[in-house]
C-alpha positions in Angstrom: 101.2 85.0 118.4 99.5 87.5 115.9 98.5 85.7 112.7 97.5 88.0 109.8 95.2 86.5 107.1 96.0 88.2 103.4 93.5 86.8 100.9 94.3 86.4 97.4 92.4 87.2 94.2 88.4 88.5 94.8 88.2 87.4 98.2 87.9 89.4 101.3 88.3 88.9 105.1 85.5 86.5 105.1 87.3 84.0 103.0 88.9 82.8 105.9 86.1 81.8 107.8 86.6 78.1 107.9 90.0 78.6 108.5 90.2 81.0 111.6 88.7 79.2 114.3 91.6 76.5 114.7 94.0 79.3 114.8 91.7 81.2 117.6 90.9 78.5 119.5 94.7 77.6 119.9 95.2 80.9 121.3 96.6 82.8 118.7 95.4 86.1 117.9 93.8 86.4 114.2 93.1 89.4 111.6 92.0 88.3 108.5 92.2 91.4 106.2 89.9 92.8 103.4 92.4 94.7 101.4 91.5 98.2 99.7 89.0 97.9 96.6 87.7 94.7 97.9 85.4 96.2 100.5 82.4 95.3 98.3 81.1 95.2 94.3 80.8 99.0 94.6 84.1 100.1 95.6 86.1 102.4 94.0 89.2 100.0 92.8 90.3 102.9 90.2 93.3 103.9 91.8 94.2 100.8 93.8 97.6 99.2 93.2 99.9 96.9 94.4 101.6 98.9 97.0 98.2 100.0 98.4 97.2 96.7 99.4 101.4 95.8 101.0 101.0 99.6 102.8 97.5 98.1 104.6 99.1 95.0 105.5 102.1 96.8 106.7 99.7 99.1 108.5 98.3 95.7 110.2 102.0 94.3 111.2 102.8 97.9 113.1 99.2 97.6 115.0 100.4 94.3 116.3 101.6 93.7 119.7 104.5 91.6 119.1 106.1 89.2 116.0 103.6 88.7 113.6 103.1 85.6 111.2 101.9 86.3 107.5 99.7 84.3 105.6 99.1 85.1 102.3 96.8 83.1 99.8 97.7 83.2 95.9 98.2 86.8 95.0 98.3 87.7 98.4 101.2 85.6 98.6 103.4 88.7 96.9 101.9 91.0 99.5 102.6 89.0 102.3 107.0 89.1 100.5 106.6 92.7 100.2 105.7 92.9 103.9 108.2 91.0 105.0 110.7 93.4 102.9 109.3 96.6 104.4 109.2 95.0 108.1 111.5 92.2 108.2 112.1 92.3 111.8 108.6 92.1 112.9 107.6 89.3 110.4 108.7 85.9 112.4 107.2 83.8 108.7 105.6 84.0 106.2 103.0 80.9 105.2 102.8 81.2 101.2 99.0 79.2 100.6 99.4 78.0 97.2 101.7 81.0 96.8 105.3 81.8 96.2 107.3 84.9 96.9 107.5 87.4 94.1 110.7 88.7 93.2 111.6 92.8 92.4 110.1 93.8 89.3 107.7 90.9 88.9 104.3 91.1 88.6 101.3 88.9 89.9 99.2 88.1 86.6 99.1 90.6 84.0 97.4 88.3 81.5 93.9 88.2 83.6 91.3 90.1 81.6 90.5 93.2 82.6 87.3 95.0 82.1 86.4 98.9 82.7 89.8 98.7 85.2 89.2 95.6 87.2 89.5 92.2 87.3 85.9 90.0 87.5 86.3 86.4 88.3 86.4 84.7 85.2 84.7 81.9 83.7 86.1 78.8 85.4 86.8 77.4 82.2 89.7 80.1 82.3 91.3 78.1 85.1 93.4 75.0 84.6 92.1 71.6 86.1 94.8 71.7 88.9 93.2 74.8 89.9 89.7 73.4 90.6 90.9 70.2 92.1 88.1 69.4 95.1 86.3 72.8 94.0 83.0 71.4 93.7 79.8 73.0 92.2 78.4 74.2 95.4 81.5 75.7 96.4 82.0 77.3 93.0 78.3 78.9 93.8 79.1 80.2 96.9 82.6 81.5 95.8 81.2 83.4 92.7 78.5 84.8 94.9 81.0 86.8 97.4 83.6 87.5 94.8 84.8 91.2 94.2 86.3 92.4 91.2 90.3 92.6 91.7 92.2 95.8 91.2 93.5 95.6 87.9 96.9 97.4 88.7 97.4 95.2 91.7 97.9 91.8 89.2 99.8 94.2 86.8 102.3 96.7 89.1 105.5 95.7 89.6 106.8 94.3 92.9 109.0 97.2 94.8 111.8 95.5 97.1 114.8 96.9 98.7 116.0 95.4 101.8 117.8 92.1 101.7 117.1 91.0 105.2 113.7 89.5 103.9 115.6 86.5 102.6 116.4 85.7 106.7 112.4 85.7 107.2 111.3 82.3 107.9 109.1 80.9 105.3 106.5 78.0 105.1 105.2 76.8 101.2 101.7 75.2 101.9 101.8 73.5 97.9 98.6 72.6 97.1 98.1 72.3 93.2 101.5 71.7 92.5 103.8 69.3 95.0 106.8 70.4 96.7 109.1 67.8 94.5 107.7 69.9 91.5 108.5 73.4 93.0 111.8 72.0 94.4 112.6 70.6 91.2 112.1 74.2 89.4 114.4 76.1 91.8 117.0 73.0 90.8 116.5 74.1 87.3 116.8 77.7 88.2 113.9 78.4 86.9 113.6 82.6 87.1 110.3 82.6 88.8 111.4 81.0 91.7 114.3 82.5 91.9 113.0 84.7 95.1 112.0 81.7 96.6 115.4 80.0 96.2 117.0 83.0 98.0 115.3 82.4 101.3 117.4 80.9 103.6 114.8 79.1 105.8 112.0 77.4 103.7 109.9 74.5 104.8 107.3 72.5 102.0 103.7 71.1 103.3 102.3 69.1 100.7 98.4 69.9 101.0 96.7 68.0 97.7 94.1 70.0 96.4 92.8 72.3 94.0 94.1 76.3 94.1 91.7 77.6 97.2 92.2 75.0 100.1 90.4 77.7 102.2 87.3 76.3 100.6 87.9 72.9 99.8 90.1 71.7 102.5 89.7 74.6 105.9 90.3 72.2 108.4 93.6 70.6 107.1 94.7 74.3 106.2 94.2 75.4 109.6 96.6 72.7 111.1 98.9 73.2 108.3 99.2 77.0 109.4 98.9 76.1 113.0 102.2 74.2 112.7 103.7 76.8 110.9 103.2 79.0 113.4 104.5 77.3 116.5 107.4 76.8 114.5 107.8 80.7 114.6 
């Protein structure tokens, strides 16, 4: 199976480094992406929007040999869902790592502080305690050392979706900072921010209790959870 790994904000392909060995050892073709504008701290991000990230992943899907499993962490989950909308026949499953599908017209996060047209990794005090579970001082230091400012428009551009066949693409939710029970409770309450998730016809939930960055805090467990999802695809 072709597995495409999509990083969340401030991260590039290397952020999946501790997760990919288990996937490759299982015989899968793994491609971790660095999205446009995240190539380096000096990259030009001024014109990069959400659609540029979606188009980059669509291109990777088109280059793959067969059906693809998309794995999107955090904001990368919104990108993965848009790719499932663009290529519903090619995507066998989307794995959302502490992430959710983003509905049409919604934005990933337009409340993050923008500095000179980009979003630097904020101070840790900007995150909730649930985000930072298991992210010790060493991991925080390593994360900040490799973090690249996020193109601001990626966070604030509205999602654009058009093909309802996206709801036929199976999904795995790897629930980290919030449990699967909490997510399903919000669906039962018809919270608008989980409406897109509620519309997907085949969803499984996997609990991986840790903070928002399991690729750093629990990479082996995350790798096994992704492998299980790929097997079902």
